[in-house]
N, C-alpha and C positions, 0 to 999 in steps of 0.2 A: 504494500500500500504506500509506503514511504517513497518508493521509486516513482509511482504515478504522481504523487504530490510534487516531487522534485522535477519531473518532466513538465508538469503543469506550470510550475513556477518559472522554469527556464523559458518556456514558450511565452509566458506572460511578459517577462522582462525583455524579451526580444521585441515584442509588439510595443511595449511601453517605452522602449528606447527611442522611438520616433518623436516623442513629445519633447518640446522645448528647443527644437532645432529650427523651426520655421513658424512664425506667428500666424501666417495664413493657414498653414496645415493645422495648427492647434485650434484655430477658430472653426475650421471645417469639421474637425473631429468633435468639437463641442456641439455644433449644430446637429450633426448626425447622431451623437450619443444622447442628447437631451431632447431636442425639439422635433426631429423627423417623425417620431412615434405619433405626434399629434396630427399628422397627416392622415392616419388611418381612420379616425372617427369622421374627419372632414370628407374623406372619400366615401364612407358609408352614407353620410348625409346627402352628399351630391347624388349618388346613385339612387337613393330613396326618392328624391324629388325629380331627378332627371327621367328615370324610367316610369315611375308612377304606375306600375302594374303589380297585380297581386302576387304573382309568382316571385318576382324579384324582391319585393318588399318583405314578403314572408321569409324568404331566404336570408335577407339581411338581418332580420330579427333573430332568426335561428343562429346565424353566424356570430352576431353580437353576444347573444346569451352564452354560447359555448366558449367563445374566446375570453369573455370576462370571468366566467366560472373557473376556467383553467388558470388564468392569470392572477385574479384577485383572491381566489380561495385555495385551489389545489397547490399551486406553486408556493404560496405564502405559508401554508401548513407545512409543506416539506421544508421550506426555509427555516421555519421556527424549530423544527425537529433537528435538522442537521446543524444549523447555526454556525455556518462557516464564515469567518470574518472576511470582509472585503480586502482587496489588495492595497487599497489606500491607507490601511491601518499599519502596513509594514514599512520599515525603513527602506529607502531606495526607490519607492514608487513615485513617479512623476505624475503630478495631477494638473488637469486643466479645469476641473469641476470639483466643487465641494459637494460631497454626498454625506448625509447623516449616517452615522454608523448603524447599518442594518445588516441582515444576512446577505450572503452573496450567492449561495447555492440553493436551487438552480436559478439561472437568470430568468426573471419573470418576463422581461422583454422578449427574450428568445422563445420562451414558452408561448406567450401570446401570439407572436408572429408566426411561429411554426404551426400552431393550431389553425390560424387563418389560412395560411398557404396550403397546408395539407387538405383542409376541409374544402377549399376552392377546387383543388385538383379532384378530390373524391366526388364532388358535386358536378363536375363537368365544366367548370368555369376556367378553362386552361389559360386563356389569354390574360385574364385578370390575375390568375395564380402566378403566371410568369413574371408579371410586373411586381407583385407583392413579394415574390421570391427574392428579387434584388434587394428590397428593403429588409427582408428577413435575414439576409447576409450582412448588409451594410451596418445596420444599427448595432447588433451584438458585437461585431468585430470592432466597431468604433468605441464601444463601451470597454472592450479589453484594452485598446490602445490608450483610452482616457484614464485607465487605472481603476475602473469600477467593478470589473469582473475578472476572474481567472478564466482561462480558456475552457477548463473543465466545467465551469458553471454554465457557459454558453452551450457547450456540447450537450450537457445534461438537459438544459432547457429545450434545445431543439428536439432531442429524443423524447422528452416528456410531452412536448407539444404534438409531435407526430403520433405518439401512442394515444394521447387524449383525443385527437381528431378522429382516429379510427374508432375509438370507443364511443364518442359523441355521435359519429355518423351512424353507428349501429343502433343508437337510441333516438335517432331523429324523429321517428314517427310519434313517439310518446311526447316529445317536447313540442312537436307541431300541434298535436291534439290538445294538450293541457296547458300550454303556455303561449305559443306563437299565435294560434288561431284566436284565442280570447283577446290578446293584446292587439292583434290586427283589427278585430271588430271594434275595439275602443278607438283605435286610430282612425278608422273610417267614420265613426260617429262624430268625432271632433274635427273631421275633415283634414286630417294629416295624411290620409292614404287615398 
């Protein structure tokens, strides 16, 4: 186990060594690591109002539910159990972003994005999935470079997200029946759908 931790740390320090050499690069990493994630809800909202059809809107509700459950509940519970400190708490880590000391494992950003990407592929939205895949790679890698996550955290987040997407995909009929359809009915009544 110690060998895996050493490999993880060595890979991290290689990625993190790029910080502090170029202010423009540091700025781009900060944007990718912190702010690019906010593009996802904006894309969901855009597609909700752009397509305005029942199939797409119900799918977006389903995708939002699954990704938030994986990100805000499952990844956080695992993080509290494992309680791995972030790299920025160790000497030698170069930072461009202050992050409150919280758990590092698994990367909840990687989990969230992997759920969305995998679920899009499973549901047949391949063009959208290809675009989100780029973001799914960029954000977690930028968070490693920025000193917020170990590479193992990101890898675990991606694997967890993929596994959860398959699990959620197999349970989608129940979620559609008991959650998505009632919420969609309310959205129609208040003229949001």
